[in-house]
N, C-alpha and C positions, 0 to 999 in steps of 0.2 A: 833081654832087659839089661840095661846099662847100671853101671855101679852107683850113679848117683840116684836113680830111681829105685833100685833096691833099698839104699840107704833111707830114702824117704819114706818108702812104705813101711820098713820096719819100724821107724820112728812112729809113725801115725798108729800102727797096730799096738806099738809098745804103749801108746796112750791109753789103751783100752785093756792092757795086762793085768790090771789090778782089779779084782772085784768091785770095790767102792767106784771106780771111776765108769767101769762098765754098768752098774745100777744107775749112776748118775745119769749117763748118756741115755739110759732107756727111759728114765723118767721126763728126760728133755725131749725125747721123740714124742711125749704127748702134749707138748707143749713149753711155753716159758715157765719158768719155775723160779720163785725167789729163793734165797740161801736158807731161810726158816724152813720152807716146804722142802727143800731137798734134804736138809738136816733129818726132819722127821720122817720122811719117806725112805731115805737110805738107812736110817738108824744109825747115825754116827755122831760125834761131838762136833761143834762148831769149827774148832780147831783143825780138825782131821778133814773135816769137808773142804776147808779153804785150802789147805795143801793140795787136795787132788782137784780141786778147780784150778788152782794155779797151774798145774800141769797141762791140764786141758786148754787153758787160755793161751800159755805160752807157744803150743802147738797150733794155735788158730782154729782149734776144734769148736771151742765155746767162747762166745763173746758176754761179756756182762754189761747191763746199762743200768745206772741208778734211777729210779723213779720213786719220787717222793722220799720216803724214808727206807725204802728196800731197794736191794741190788738183785736184778732180775738175770737170769742166765738163759741162753738160749744156743742150740746146735748153730754154728756159723757156717760149718763146711758140709754142704749138702751131700757129698760124698758119703759121710758117715750116717745119714739118715738111710740111704740106699743098704749100704754094708749091715747096719744094725738090724734092718728088716729083714735081710739075706740070713743073718745068723741066727735070728730068731726061728725064722723057718726051719732051719737045718737042726739047730740044736734045742728047740722048746716048741715041737709041734703040736703040742697038747694046748699052748696059748693062743694059737691062730684061730 
């Protein structure tokens, strides 16, 4: 593995290193969610959610689109879909 590859992987894994960001990503695995839906399902404040979504957007993991009066979020990098499914199978086998 080259140094640049190791750095890129560490950066992406770091984006999931906070429990709230991990919960956001697992919510987005089920489909597109508005900021309000994520806030309620992740049980955090709007300001805290915005900070975590910003981290995920800056890395290109999540994209947001404004539709009518709501901002919709979805996973942009499909590698995360596969990775999240594998992590769930490994660490949460009772949820499969």
